[in-house]
Backbone as JSON Lines, residues from 0, in Angstrom:
{"i":0,"aa":"M","n":[-104.25,21.09,-60.32],"ca":[-105.21,22.14,-60.44],"c":[-105.5,22.69,-59.04]}
{"i":1,"aa":"R","n":[-105.23,23.95,-58.92],"ca":[-105.44,24.61,-57.64],"c":[-106.87,25.08,-57.52]}
{"i":2,"aa":"R","n":[-107.29,24.97,-56.25],"ca":[-108.65,25.41,-55.97],"c":[-108.61,26.82,-55.42]}
{"i":3,"aa":"R","n":[-109.54,27.63,-55.88],"ca":[-109.56,29.02,-55.47],"c":[-110.41,29.16,-54.22]}
{"i":4,"aa":"L","n":[-109.97,30.01,-53.27],"ca":[-110.73,30.27,-52.05],"c":[-111.9,31.19,-52.35]}
{"i":5,"aa":"P","n":[-113.01,30.97,-51.6],"ca":[-114.17,31.83,-51.87],"c":[-113.93,33.26,-51.37]}
{"i":6,"aa":"T","n":[-114.62,34.17,-51.99],"ca":[-114.54,35.56,-51.57],"c":[-115.4,35.75,-50.34]}
{"i":7,"aa":"A","n":[-115.39,36.93,-49.76],"ca":[-116.17,37.21,-48.55],"c":[-117.66,37.08,-48.82]}
{"i":8,"aa":"E","n":[-118.16,37.58,-49.98],"ca":[-119.59,37.48,-50.29],"c":[-120.01,36.02,-50.49]}
{"i":9,"aa":"E","n":[-119.15,35.23,-51.14],"ca":[-119.45,33.82,-51.35],"c":[-119.46,33.06,-50.03]}
{"i":10,"aa":"T","n":[-118.57,33.43,-49.13],"ca":[-118.52,32.78,-47.82],"c":[-119.79,33.02,-47.04]}
{"i":11,"aa":"V","n":[-120.29,34.26,-47.09],"ca":[-121.54,34.59,-46.38],"c":[-122.7,33.8,-46.97]}
{"i":12,"aa":"R","n":[-122.75,33.7,-48.32],"ca":[-123.83,32.97,-48.98],"c":[-123.76,31.48,-48.64]}
{"i":13,"aa":"I","n":[-122.55,30.87,-48.6],"ca":[-122.38,29.45,-48.28],"c":[-122.81,29.17,-46.85]}
{"i":14,"aa":"L","n":[-122.37,30.01,-45.92],"ca":[-122.71,29.8,-44.5],"c":[-124.19,30.01,-44.23]}
{"i":15,"aa":"A","n":[-124.86,30.91,-45.01],"ca":[-126.29,31.14,-44.82],"c":[-127.1,29.95,-45.32]}
{"i":16,"aa":"A","n":[-126.59,29.27,-46.33],"ca":[-127.31,28.14,-46.91],"c":[-127.11,26.85,-46.12]}
{"i":17,"aa":"R","n":[-125.99,26.69,-45.47],"ca":[-125.69,25.46,-44.74],"c":[-125.99,25.61,-43.26]}
{"i":18,"aa":"R","n":[-126.39,24.53,-42.68],"ca":[-126.6,24.51,-41.22],"c":[-125.3,24.07,-40.57]}
{"i":19,"aa":"T","n":[-124.91,24.75,-39.52],"ca":[-123.71,24.36,-38.79],"c":[-124.13,23.71,-37.47]}
{"i":20,"aa":"R","n":[-123.21,22.95,-36.93],"ca":[-123.5,22.3,-35.65],"c":[-123.43,23.34,-34.53]}
{"i":21,"aa":"P","n":[-124.29,23.19,-33.54],"ca":[-124.18,24.11,-32.41],"c":[-122.92,23.78,-31.61]}
{"i":22,"aa":"P","n":[-122.34,24.78,-30.96],"ca":[-121.14,24.49,-30.16],"c":[-121.49,23.56,-29.01]}
{"i":23,"aa":"P","n":[-120.56,22.67,-28.65],"ca":[-120.85,21.73,-27.55],"c":[-121.03,22.47,-26.23]}
{"i":24,"aa":"G","n":[-121.95,21.97,-25.41],"ca":[-122.2,22.58,-24.1],"c":[-121.13,22.16,-23.11]}
{"i":25,"aa":"A","n":[-121.2,22.75,-21.95],"ca":[-120.25,22.42,-20.89],"c":[-120.49,20.99,-20.42]}
{"i":26,"aa":"P","n":[-119.46,20.27,-20.06],"ca":[-119.67,18.9,-19.58],"c":[-120.42,18.92,-18.25]}
{"i":27,"aa":"P","n":[-121.16,17.87,-17.97],"ca":[-121.89,17.83,-16.7],"c":[-120.93,17.76,-15.51]}
{"i":28,"aa":"V","n":[-121.34,18.3,-14.41],"ca":[-120.52,18.3,-13.21],"c":[-120.54,16.9,-12.61]}
{"i":29,"aa":"A","n":[-119.37,16.25,-12.6],"ca":[-119.29,14.86,-12.14],"c":[-119.3,14.78,-10.62]}
{"i":30,"aa":"G","n":[-118.76,15.78,-9.96],"ca":[-118.67,15.75,-8.5],"c":[-120.02,15.65,-7.83]}
{"i":31,"aa":"R","n":[-120.98,16.4,-8.37],"ca":[-122.32,16.38,-7.78],"c":[-122.98,15.01,-7.94]}
{"i":32,"aa":"A","n":[-122.78,14.41,-9.09],"ca":[-123.4,13.11,-9.34],"c":[-122.71,12.0,-8.55]}
{"i":33,"aa":"L","n":[-121.4,12.12,-8.31],"ca":[-120.66,11.06,-7.63],"c":[-120.67,11.17,-6.11]}
{"i":34,"aa":"A","n":[-121.02,12.31,-5.57],"ca":[-120.94,12.52,-4.12],"c":[-121.72,11.47,-3.32]}
{"i":35,"aa":"P","n":[-122.99,11.17,-3.65],"ca":[-123.7,10.13,-2.87],"c":[-123.04,8.75,-2.96]}
{"i":36,"aa":"T","n":[-122.56,8.41,-4.15],"ca":[-121.9,7.12,-4.32],"c":[-120.61,7.05,-3.51]}
{"i":37,"aa":"L","n":[-119.85,8.13,-3.52],"ca":[-118.6,8.17,-2.75],"c":[-118.88,8.08,-1.25]}
{"i":38,"aa":"R","n":[-119.95,8.71,-0.78],"ca":[-120.29,8.61,0.64],"c":[-120.59,7.17,1.03]}
{"i":39,"aa":"V","n":[-121.34,6.47,0.19],"ca":[-121.67,5.06,0.48],"c":[-120.4,4.21,0.48]}
{"i":40,"aa":"L","n":[-119.54,4.4,-0.51],"ca":[-118.3,3.63,-0.57],"c":[-117.38,3.94,0.6]}
{"i":41,"aa":"D","n":[-117.33,5.21,1.01],"ca":[-116.49,5.6,2.13],"c":[-116.98,4.96,3.42]}
{"i":42,"aa":"S","n":[-118.29,4.94,3.62],"ca":[-118.82,4.32,4.84],"c":[-118.62,2.81,4.82]}
{"i":43,"aa":"R","n":[-118.6,2.22,3.63],"ca":[-118.48,0.78,3.52],"c":[-117.03,0.3,3.59]}
{"i":44,"aa":"F","n":[-116.11,1.03,2.95],"ca":[-114.73,0.57,2.85],"c":[-113.73,1.4,3.65]}
{"i":45,"aa":"G","n":[-114.16,2.41,4.33],"ca":[-113.25,3.21,5.14],"c":[-112.55,4.28,4.33]}
{"i":46,"aa":"Q","n":[-111.62,4.94,4.97],"ca":[-110.96,6.09,4.35],"c":[-109.57,5.77,3.86]}
{"i":47,"aa":"G","n":[-109.15,4.54,3.86],"ca":[-107.85,4.17,3.33],"c":[-106.71,4.59,4.23]}
{"i":48,"aa":"S","n":[-105.69,5.17,3.63],"ca":[-104.5,5.5,4.4],"c":[-104.74,6.65,5.37]}
{"i":49,"aa":"D","n":[-105.75,7.49,5.13],"ca":[-106.06,8.57,6.09],"c":[-106.56,7.99,7.41]}
{"i":50,"aa":"A","n":[-107.36,6.95,7.34],"ca":[-107.83,6.31,8.58],"c":[-106.65,5.65,9.3]}
{"i":51,"aa":"L","n":[-105.74,5.08,8.54],"ca":[-104.54,4.49,9.15],"c":[-103.69,5.57,9.81]}
{"i":52,"aa":"L","n":[-103.52,6.69,9.12],"ca":[-102.69,7.77,9.66],"c":[-103.27,8.33,10.94]}
{"i":53,"aa":"A","n":[-104.58,8.44,11.0],"ca":[-105.22,8.99,12.2],"c":[-105.01,8.1,13.42]}
{"i":54,"aa":"R","n":[-104.93,6.78,13.21],"ca":[-104.8,5.86,14.34],"c":[-103.5,5.05,14.28]}
{"i":55,"aa":"W","n":[-102.5,5.6,13.6],"ca":[-101.26,4.87,13.38],"c":[-100.54,4.53,14.67]}
{"i":56,"aa":"R","n":[-100.55,5.41,15.64],"ca":[-99.86,5.14,16.91],"c":[-100.48,3.94,17.62]}
{"i":57,"aa":"E","n":[-101.8,3.82,17.55],"ca":[-102.48,2.66,18.17],"c":[-102.19,1.39,17.39]}
{"i":58,"aa":"I","n":[-102.15,1.49,16.08],"ca":[-101.97,0.3,15.24],"c":[-100.54,-0.21,15.32]}
{"i":59,"aa":"A","n":[-99.57,0.67,15.08],"ca":[-98.18,0.24,14.97],"c":[-97.46,0.18,16.3]}
{"i":60,"aa":"G","n":[-97.93,0.89,17.29],"ca":[-97.22,0.96,18.56],"c":[-96.38,2.22,18.61]}
{"i":61,"aa":"A","n":[-96.03,2.64,19.8],"ca":[-95.34,3.92,19.98],"c":[-93.97,3.95,19.32]}
{"i":62,"aa":"D","n":[-93.21,2.86,19.41],"ca":[-91.85,2.88,18.86],"c":[-91.85,2.93,17.34]}
{"i":63,"aa":"L","n":[-92.75,2.18,16.69],"ca":[-92.83,2.2,15.23],"c":[-93.46,3.49,14.72]}
{"i":64,"aa":"A","n":[-94.44,4.0,15.44],"ca":[-95.11,5.22,15.0],"c":[-94.18,6.42,15.03]}
{"i":65,"aa":"L","n":[-93.17,6.36,15.85],"ca":[-92.2,7.44,15.93],"c":[-91.32,7.5,14.69]}
{"i":66,"aa":"R","n":[-91.12,6.35,14.04],"ca":[-90.2,6.27,12.9],"c":[-90.91,6.13,11.56]}
{"i":67,"aa":"T","n":[-92.22,5.84,11.55],"ca":[-92.91,5.57,10.3],"c":[-94.23,6.33,10.22]}
{"i":68,"aa":"E","n":[-94.75,6.41,8.99],"ca":[-96.12,6.9,8.78],"c":[-96.65,6.29,7.5]}
{"i":69,"aa":"P","n":[-97.92,5.88,7.49],"ca":[-98.48,5.32,6.26],"c":[-98.72,6.43,5.25]}
{"i":70,"aa":"T","n":[-98.28,6.22,4.02],"ca":[-98.45,7.22,2.98],"c":[-99.68,6.94,2.14]}
{"i":71,"aa":"R","n":[-99.81,5.7,1.67],"ca":[-100.98,5.36,0.86],"c":[-101.18,3.86,0.8]}
{"i":72,"aa":"L","n":[-102.39,3.47,0.43],"ca":[-102.74,2.07,0.18],"c":[-102.91,1.91,-1.32]}
{"i":73,"aa":"I","n":[-102.18,0.99,-1.9],"ca":[-102.25,0.75,-3.34],"c":[-103.04,-0.54,-3.56]}
{"i":74,"aa":"K","n":[-104.21,-0.42,-4.18],"ca":[-105.06,-1.58,-4.43],"c":[-104.46,-2.45,-5.53]}
{"i":75,"aa":"S","n":[-104.6,-3.74,-5.4],"ca":[-104.09,-4.68,-6.39],"c":[-105.04,-4.76,-7.57]}
{"i":76,"aa":"R","n":[-104.48,-4.87,-8.76],"ca":[-105.32,-4.98,-9.97],"c":[-105.88,-6.38,-10.12]}
{"i":77,"aa":"Q","n":[-105.23,-7.37,-9.51],"ca":[-105.69,-8.75,-9.61],"c":[-106.76,-9.08,-8.58]}
{"i":78,"aa":"G","n":[-107.1,-8.16,-7.72],"ca":[-108.16,-8.39,-6.74],"c":[-107.65,-8.91,-5.41]}
{"i":79,"aa":"G","n":[-106.36,-9.03,-5.23],"ca":[-105.82,-9.49,-3.96],"c":[-105.74,-8.35,-2.96]}
{"i":80,"aa":"G","n":[-104.94,-8.55,-1.93],"ca":[-104.76,-7.54,-0.92],"c":[-103.95,-6.35,-1.44]}
{"i":81,"aa":"A","n":[-104.06,-5.26,-0.74],"ca":[-103.39,-4.03,-1.15],"c":[-101.93,-4.03,-0.69]}
{"i":82,"aa":"T","n":[-101.21,-3.01,-1.14],"ca":[-99.83,-2.77,-0.72],"c":[-99.83,-1.49,0.1]}
{"i":83,"aa":"L","n":[-99.28,-1.56,1.3],"ca":[-99.19,-0.39,2.16],"c":[-97.84,0.27,1.96]}
{"i":84,"aa":"E","n":[-97.86,1.54,1.6],"ca":[-96.62,2.28,1.43],"c":[-96.34,3.03,2.73]}
{"i":85,"aa":"L","n":[-95.19,2.73,3.33],"ca":[-94.78,3.36,4.58],"c":[-93.61,4.29,4.33]}
{"i":86,"aa":"R","n":[-93.7,5.5,4.85],"ca":[-92.57,6.41,4.79],"c":[-91.78,6.22,6.07]}
{"i":87,"aa":"V","n":[-90.47,6.02,5.92],"ca":[-89.6,5.71,7.05],"c":[-88.42,6.66,7.03]}
{"i":88,"aa":"E","n":[-88.02,7.11,8.21],"ca":[-86.86,7.99,8.3],"c":[-85.57,7.18,8.24]}
{"i":89,"aa":"G","n":[-84.7,7.57,7.33],"ca":[-83.33,7.09,7.2],"c":[-83.05,5.65,7.56]}
{"i":90,"aa":"P","n":[-82.13,5.43,8.51],"ca":[-81.66,4.09,8.81],"c":[-82.7,3.21,9.5]}
{"i":91,"aa":"S","n":[-83.82,3.76,9.87],"ca":[-84.86,2.95,10.49],"c":[-85.5,1.99,9.51]}
{"i":92,"aa":"A","n":[-85.25,2.18,8.22],"ca":[-85.86,1.32,7.2],"c":[-85.45,-0.14,7.37]}
{"i":93,"aa":"A","n":[-84.22,-0.38,7.77],"ca":[-83.77,-1.76,7.96],"c":[-84.53,-2.42,9.11]}
{"i":94,"aa":"I","n":[-84.74,-1.68,10.17],"ca":[-85.49,-2.21,11.31],"c":[-86.92,-2.51,10.91]}
{"i":95,"aa":"I","n":[-87.54,-1.59,10.17],"ca":[-88.92,-1.77,9.75],"c":[-89.03,-2.95,8.79]}
{"i":96,"aa":"Q","n":[-88.05,-3.13,7.93],"ca":[-88.07,-4.24,6.99],"c":[-88.03,-5.58,7.73]}
{"i":97,"aa":"H","n":[-87.26,-5.65,8.8],"ca":[-87.21,-6.89,9.59],"c":[-88.5,-7.12,10.36]}
{"i":98,"aa":"R","n":[-89.22,-6.05,10.67],"ca":[-90.47,-6.17,11.41],"c":[-91.69,-6.07,10.5]}
{"i":99,"aa":"A","n":[-91.51,-6.26,9.2],"ca":[-92.58,-6.09,8.22],"c":[-93.77,-7.01,8.51]}
{"i":100,"aa":"R","n":[-93.51,-8.26,8.86],"ca":[-94.59,-9.21,9.11],"c":[-95.44,-8.73,10.29]}
{"i":101,"aa":"D","n":[-94.8,-8.23,11.33],"ca":[-95.5,-7.72,12.5],"c":[-96.36,-6.5,12.13]}
{"i":102,"aa":"V","n":[-95.8,-5.61,11.31],"ca":[-96.55,-4.42,10.87],"c":[-97.76,-4.84,10.06]}
{"i":103,"aa":"L","n":[-97.56,-5.78,9.12],"ca":[-98.69,-6.25,8.3],"c":[-99.77,-6.91,9.15]}
{"i":104,"aa":"D","n":[-99.37,-7.68,10.14],"ca":[-100.36,-8.32,11.01],"c":[-101.18,-7.28,11.78]}
{"i":105,"aa":"R","n":[-100.51,-6.26,12.27],"ca":[-101.22,-5.22,13.02],"c":[-102.16,-4.42,12.12]}
{"i":106,"aa":"V","n":[-101.72,-4.1,10.9],"ca":[-102.56,-3.35,9.97],"c":[-103.77,-4.19,9.57]}
{"i":107,"aa":"N","n":[-103.56,-5.49,9.31],"ca":[-104.67,-6.36,8.94],"c":[-105.63,-6.57,10.1]}
{"i":108,"aa":"L","n":[-105.14,-6.49,11.31],"ca":[-106.03,-6.56,12.46],"c":[-106.96,-5.35,12.48]}
{"i":109,"aa":"F","n":[-106.46,-4.2,12.05],"ca":[-107.25,-2.98,12.02],"c":[-108.18,-2.92,10.81]}
{"i":110,"aa":"L","n":[-107.66,-3.26,9.6],"ca":[-108.44,-3.13,8.38],"c":[-109.26,-4.37,8.03]}
{"i":111,"aa":"G","n":[-108.89,-5.5,8.56],"ca":[-109.58,-6.73,8.22],"c":[-108.6,-7.72,7.61]}
{"i":112,"aa":"K","n":[-108.9,-9.0,7.78],"ca":[-107.98,-10.06,7.35],"c":[-107.74,-9.99,5.84]}
{"i":113,"aa":"G","n":[-106.46,-10.0,5.46],"ca":[-106.09,-10.01,4.05],"c":[-106.22,-8.68,3.34]}
{"i":114,"aa":"A","n":[-106.48,-7.6,4.06],"ca":[-106.63,-6.3,3.41],"c":[-105.31,-5.81,2.83]}
{"i":115,"aa":"V","n":[-104.22,-6.07,3.53],"ca":[-102.9,-5.63,3.06],"c":[-101.99,-6.86,2.99]}
{"i":116,"aa":"E","n":[-101.39,-7.08,1.81],"ca":[-100.51,-8.23,1.62],"c":[-99.04,-7.87,1.61]}
{"i":117,"aa":"K","n":[-98.72,-6.67,1.11],"ca":[-97.32,-6.28,0.95],"c":[-97.06,-4.97,1.66]}
{"i":118,"aa":"L","n":[-95.79,-4.77,1.97],"ca":[-95.34,-3.53,2.6],"c":[-94.27,-2.93,1.7]}
{"i":119,"aa":"R","n":[-94.48,-1.68,1.32],"ca":[-93.5,-0.98,0.5],"c":[-92.89,0.12,1.35]}
{"i":120,"aa":"I","n":[-91.58,0.08,1.53],"ca":[-90.9,1.02,2.41],"c":[-90.25,2.1,1.55]}
{"i":121,"aa":"V","n":[-90.58,3.36,1.86],"ca":[-90.03,4.51,1.16],"c":[-89.3,5.36,2.19]}
{"i":122,"aa":"Q","n":[-88.02,5.63,1.95],"ca":[-87.26,6.45,2.89],"c":[-87.5,7.93,2.6]}
{"i":123,"aa":"G","n":[-87.7,8.7,3.66],"ca":[-87.9,10.13,3.5],"c":[-88.28,10.74,4.83]}
{"i":124,"aa":"P","n":[-88.34,12.07,4.87],"ca":[-88.7,12.74,6.12],"c":[-90.18,12.56,6.43]}
{"i":125,"aa":"L","n":[-90.5,12.45,7.69],"ca":[-91.89,12.3,8.12],"c":[-92.52,13.66,8.32]}
{"i":126,"aa":"R","n":[-93.84,13.73,8.11],"ca":[-94.56,14.97,8.39],"c":[-94.72,15.08,9.9]}
{"i":127,"aa":"G","n":[-94.38,16.21,10.46],"ca":[-94.54,16.43,11.9],"c":[-93.58,15.64,12.75]}
{"i":128,"aa":"A","n":[-92.48,15.17,12.18],"ca":[-91.54,14.34,12.92],"c":[-90.9,15.05,14.1]}
{"i":129,"aa":"P","n":[-90.46,16.31,13.97],"ca":[-89.84,16.95,15.14],"c":[-90.79,17.08,16.33]}
{"i":130,"aa":"K","n":[-92.06,17.36,16.05],"ca":[-93.03,17.48,17.15],"c":[-93.24,16.14,17.84]}
{"i":131,"aa":"R","n":[-93.39,15.08,17.04],"ca":[-93.6,13.76,17.62],"c":[-92.4,13.31,18.43]}
{"i":132,"aa":"R","n":[-91.2,13.57,17.9],"ca":[-89.99,13.15,18.61],"c":[-89.84,13.93,19.91]}
{"i":133,"aa":"A","n":[-90.12,15.23,19.89],"ca":[-90.02,16.03,21.11],"c":[-91.03,15.57,22.15]}
{"i":134,"aa":"A","n":[-92.24,15.22,21.7],"ca":[-93.25,14.72,22.63],"c":[-92.83,13.39,23.24]}
{"i":135,"aa":"A","n":[-92.23,12.51,22.44],"ca":[-91.79,11.22,22.95],"c":[-90.64,11.38,23.94]}
{"i":136,"aa":"V","n":[-89.71,12.28,23.64],"ca":[-88.59,12.51,24.56],"c":[-89.09,13.09,25.87]}
{"i":137,"aa":"A","n":[-90.03,14.05,25.78],"ca":[-90.58,14.64,27.0],"c":[-91.33,13.59,27.82]}
{"i":138,"aa":"A","n":[-92.07,12.7,27.14],"ca":[-92.8,11.65,27.86],"c":[-91.83,10.68,28.53]}
{"i":139,"aa":"S","n":[-90.74,10.35,27.85],"ca":[-89.79,9.42,28.46],"c":[-89.08,10.06,29.65]}
{"i":140,"aa":"R","n":[-88.81,11.35,29.56],"ca":[-88.19,12.02,30.7],"c":[-89.13,12.08,31.89]}
{"i":141,"aa":"R","n":[-90.4,12.31,31.6],"ca":[-91.37,12.37,32.7],"c":[-91.5,11.02,33.38]}
{"i":142,"aa":"R","n":[-91.48,9.96,32.6],"ca":[-91.65,8.63,33.18],"c":[-90.47,8.23,34.05]}
{"i":143,"aa":"F","n":[-89.26,8.56,33.62],"ca":[-88.07,8.08,34.3],"c":[-87.35,9.18,35.09]}
{"i":144,"aa":"A","n":[-88.09,10.22,35.49],"ca":[-87.46,11.31,36.23],"c":[-87.0,10.81,37.6]}
{"i":145,"aa":"I","n":[-85.74,11.05,37.89],"ca":[-85.16,10.62,39.16],"c":[-85.44,11.69,40.21]}
{"i":146,"aa":"P","n":[-85.99,11.33,41.35],"ca":[-86.26,12.35,42.36],"c":[-84.95,12.89,42.94]}
{"i":147,"aa":"L","n":[-84.99,14.17,43.3],"ca":[-83.81,14.79,43.91],"c":[-83.67,14.34,45.35]}
{"i":148,"aa":"D","n":[-82.44,14.3,45.83],"ca":[-82.26,13.97,47.24],"c":[-82.65,15.2,48.08]}
{"i":149,"aa":"A","n":[-82.78,15.01,49.37],"ca":[-83.3,16.05,50.26],"c":[-82.4,17.28,50.29]}
{"i":150,"aa":"A","n":[-81.11,17.11,50.22],"ca":[-80.19,18.26,50.28],"c":[-80.35,19.15,49.05]}
{"i":151,"aa":"D","n":[-80.46,18.55,47.86],"ca":[-80.63,19.34,46.64],"c":[-81.99,20.05,46.64]}
{"i":152,"aa":"E","n":[-83.01,19.35,47.1],"ca":[-84.35,19.94,47.16],"c":[-84.36,21.13,48.13]}
{"i":153,"aa":"Q","n":[-83.68,20.98,49.27],"ca":[-83.61,22.07,50.25],"c":[-82.84,23.26,49.68]}
{"i":154,"aa":"A","n":[-81.74,23.02,48.97],"ca":[-80.96,24.1,48.37],"c":[-81.78,24.84,47.31]}
{"i":155,"aa":"L","n":[-82.56,24.11,46.54],"ca":[-83.42,24.72,45.53],"c":[-84.5,25.58,46.18]}
{"i":156,"aa":"T","n":[-85.08,25.09,47.27],"ca":[-86.11,25.85,47.98],"c":[-85.53,27.15,48.53]}
{"i":157,"aa":"V","n":[-84.33,27.11,49.07],"ca":[-83.68,28.31,49.6],"c":[-83.42,29.31,48.47]}
{"i":158,"aa":"Q","n":[-82.97,28.82,47.31],"ca":[-82.7,29.71,46.19],"c":[-83.97,30.36,45.64]}
{"i":159,"aa":"M","n":[-85.09,29.66,45.71],"ca":[-86.35,30.17,45.18],"c":[-87.13,31.01,46.19]}
{"i":160,"aa":"A","n":[-86.68,31.1,47.43],"ca":[-87.39,31.83,48.48],"c":[-87.61,33.31,48.15]}
{"i":161,"aa":"P","n":[-86.68,34.03,47.52],"ca":[-86.91,35.46,47.25],"c":[-88.02,35.72,46.22]}
{"i":162,"aa":"F","n":[-88.36,34.74,45.4],"ca":[-89.37,34.96,44.37],"c":[-90.77,34.88,44.96]}
{"i":163,"aa":"P","n":[-91.71,35.72,44.49],"ca":[-93.09,35.64,44.98],"c":[-93.77,34.37,44.46]}
{"i":164,"aa":"D","n":[-94.72,33.84,45.23],"ca":[-95.44,32.64,44.81],"c":[-96.25,32.95,43.55]}
{"i":165,"aa":"G","n":[-96.33,31.97,42.68],"ca":[-97.08,32.13,41.43],"c":[-96.55,31.19,40.37]}
{"i":166,"aa":"P","n":[-97.07,31.35,39.15],"ca":[-96.67,30.44,38.07],"c":[-95.2,30.58,37.68]}
{"i":167,"aa":"L","n":[-94.64,31.78,37.8],"ca":[-93.23,31.97,37.46],"c":[-92.33,31.2,38.42]}
{"i":168,"aa":"K","n":[-92.64,31.27,39.69],"ca":[-91.84,30.56,40.69],"c":[-91.95,29.04,40.48]}
{"i":169,"aa":"A","n":[-93.16,28.57,40.18],"ca":[-93.36,27.14,39.95],"c":[-92.57,26.67,38.73]}
{"i":170,"aa":"A","n":[-92.58,27.49,37.66],"ca":[-91.83,27.12,36.45],"c":[-90.33,27.12,36.71]}
{"i":171,"aa":"L","n":[-89.85,28.1,37.44],"ca":[-88.42,28.15,37.76],"c":[-88.0,26.99,38.66]}
{"i":172,"aa":"T","n":[-88.87,26.59,39.57],"ca":[-88.58,25.45,40.43],"c":[-88.48,24.16,39.61]}
{"i":173,"aa":"R","n":[-89.42,23.97,38.68],"ca":[-89.37,22.79,37.8],"c":[-88.09,22.79,36.97]}
{"i":174,"aa":"L","n":[-87.74,23.97,36.44],"ca":[-86.52,24.08,35.65],"c":[-85.3,23.75,36.49]}
{"i":175,"aa":"G","n":[-85.26,24.26,37.71],"ca":[-84.13,23.97,38.61],"c":[-84.0,22.49,38.9]}
{"i":176,"aa":"R","n":[-85.12,21.82,39.13],"ca":[-85.09,20.37,39.38],"c":[-84.53,19.62,38.17]}
{"i":177,"aa":"E","n":[-85.0,20.0,36.97],"ca":[-84.52,19.32,35.75],"c":[-83.02,19.55,35.56]}
{"i":178,"aa":"V","n":[-82.55,20.77,35.82],"ca":[-81.12,21.06,35.68],"c":[-80.32,20.22,36.66]}
{"i":179,"aa":"L","n":[-80.79,20.13,37.89],"ca":[-80.08,19.33,38.89],"c":[-80.09,17.84,38.52]}
{"i":180,"aa":"R","n":[-81.23,17.34,38.04],"ca":[-81.3,15.93,37.62],"c":[-80.35,15.67,36.46]}
{"i":181,"aa":"H","n":[-80.34,16.58,35.51],"ca":[-79.5,16.41,34.32],"c":[-78.02,16.44,34.71]}
{"i":182,"aa":"S","n":[-77.65,17.31,35.62],"ca":[-76.25,17.37,36.03],"c":[-75.85,16.1,36.79]}
{"i":183,"aa":"K","n":[-76.78,15.48,37.51],"ca":[-76.48,14.24,38.24],"c":[-76.31,13.06,37.28]}
{"i":184,"aa":"T","n":[-77.13,13.02,36.2],"ca":[-77.04,11.88,35.28],"c":[-75.82,11.98,34.39]}
{"i":185,"aa":"E","n":[-75.29,13.18,34.11],"ca":[-74.11,13.33,33.27],"c":[-72.84,12.9,33.97]}
{"i":186,"aa":"V","n":[-72.77,13.08,35.28],"ca":[-71.55,12.79,36.03],"c":[-71.35,11.32,36.21]}
């Protein structure tokens, strides 16, 4: 037995006689309610991997910081220490894996004893890697720059004599010294 649908007049009469539920309101804004709690937790437990990333060069050392960066801290569900996920460039992963205990000790020194138990190595490109590498190469060149001998320095001074004193002459002189140093180390 099929049931017949009500007509338009019957529908209006049915809806007028019955009470309908009001439409649900918008959900409460959770961000506003959670902001004070999050501030307290942040001050108490730190910022996680962002705090590590900000001070990674101090924590890991210059050689490791050049090849790695902390991506995230994964909290354990059993209540133990967290797992630190490190992003590593290419073949450096093997080196980092052998030095994992040292990395964990340094991170735990920064975050507190037992904060990180495991190290997870993920291979991939680092953020800002070309800038960091260029800065490290420039720093190493500055540290180990070989002074020019007196004859080369005198020849450079004679070549720079026609230029007027100023920042351009100083930059060209520095460039000339680097070119002469580089040509001496290649031979």
